[in-house]
C-alpha positions in Angstrom: 25.3 23.9 13.2 26.8 24.6 16.5 26.0 21.5 18.2 27.8 19.6 15.2 30.5 21.8 15.8 31.0 21.0 18.9 30.8 17.4 18.7 32.8 17.2 16.4 35.4 18.9 18.1 35.2 15.9 20.9 35.2 13.8 19.0 38.7 15.0 17.3 39.7 15.1 20.6 39.2 12.1 22.0 40.5 10.0 18.9 43.8 11.9 19.6 43.8 9.2 22.7 45.7 5.7 22.8 44.5 2.9 24.9 46.8 3.5 28.3 45.8 7.8 28.8 44.1 8.0 31.8 40.2 8.6 31.6 40.2 11.8 33.4 42.8 13.0 31.0 40.8 12.3 27.6 37.3 14.3 29.1 40.0 17.1 30.5 40.8 17.3 26.2 36.9 16.5 26.1 35.5 19.7 28.0 38.4 22.1 26.9 37.4 21.4 23.4 33.5 21.8 24.1 34.6 24.8 25.3 36.9 25.8 22.6 33.8 25.7 20.3 32.8 27.7 22.1 29.8 25.8 24.6 29.5 26.1 27.8 30.4 22.3 29.9 28.1 21.8 32.2 28.0 18.9 33.9 29.0 15.4 33.8 28.7 11.6 34.8 29.9 8.2 34.2 27.5 5.4 34.5 28.7 1.6 34.0 27.9 -0.3 31.0 28.4 -4.0 30.1 30.2 -4.1 26.9 31.8 -0.6 26.5 33.1 -0.1 30.6 32.7 2.8 32.4 31.2 5.7 30.4 32.3 9.2 30.6 29.0 11.8 30.0 29.2 15.9 29.0 26.8 17.9 29.2 26.8 21.0 27.0 25.7 23.9 25.7 25.5 26.1 23.1 27.3 29.7 23.8 24.7 32.6 23.3 22.0 30.8 21.8 18.6 29.5 22.5 18.6 26.9 25.0 19.4 23.8 23.8 22.1 20.9 24.9 24.7 17.8 23.4 24.7 15.1 25.7 28.6 13.1 24.7 29.5 9.4 25.9 32.8 8.7 25.6 33.6 5.2 26.5 36.1 4.2 28.9 36.6 0.8 27.2 38.5 0.4 24.0 39.7 -2.8 22.2 43.6 -2.4 20.7 44.1 -0.9 17.3 40.1 0.4 17.7 39.7 4.9 17.9 38.0 4.7 21.8 34.0 5.3 20.9 32.2 8.1 21.4 28.8 8.2 21.1 26.3 12.5 21.0 23.0 13.7 20.4 21.7 17.0 20.8 18.2 18.8 20.8 16.5 21.0 22.5 14.9 18.7 25.5 17.6 17.6 27.4 16.0 14.1 28.4 15.2 13.5 24.6 19.3 13.9 23.4 20.1 11.6 26.9 18.1 8.6 25.4 19.2 9.1 21.6 22.6 8.9 23.1 21.5 5.5 25.5 20.0 4.5 22.2 23.0 4.6 19.8 25.4 2.9 22.3 23.1 0.1 23.1 22.5 0.7 26.3 18.5 -0.2 26.1 17.0 -0.7 22.8 14.5 2.3 21.4 11.3 2.9 21.9 
């Protein structure tokens, strides 16, 4: 599925970053990877996470397919020697994709 390909492309781009890299550069690289994987970047936003610092969200969708969404959240804080945390979910409903990522990254408990 194209969502998995887009998510994996972004994951590879994010995993190539280090702790000292500016987050705006990390997010730009992630967004570029999404577009290079034939996705459309719709919008981004930032929220606070109690343990992972600022979460950088990217919302996109596959180009040329029926409307569906990919939601990605990239952690701003990373521990020494750890990979930067990234969470993703896809679905036809944007709300459901957001809820899945929010639960996976520990911002709220699953309903």
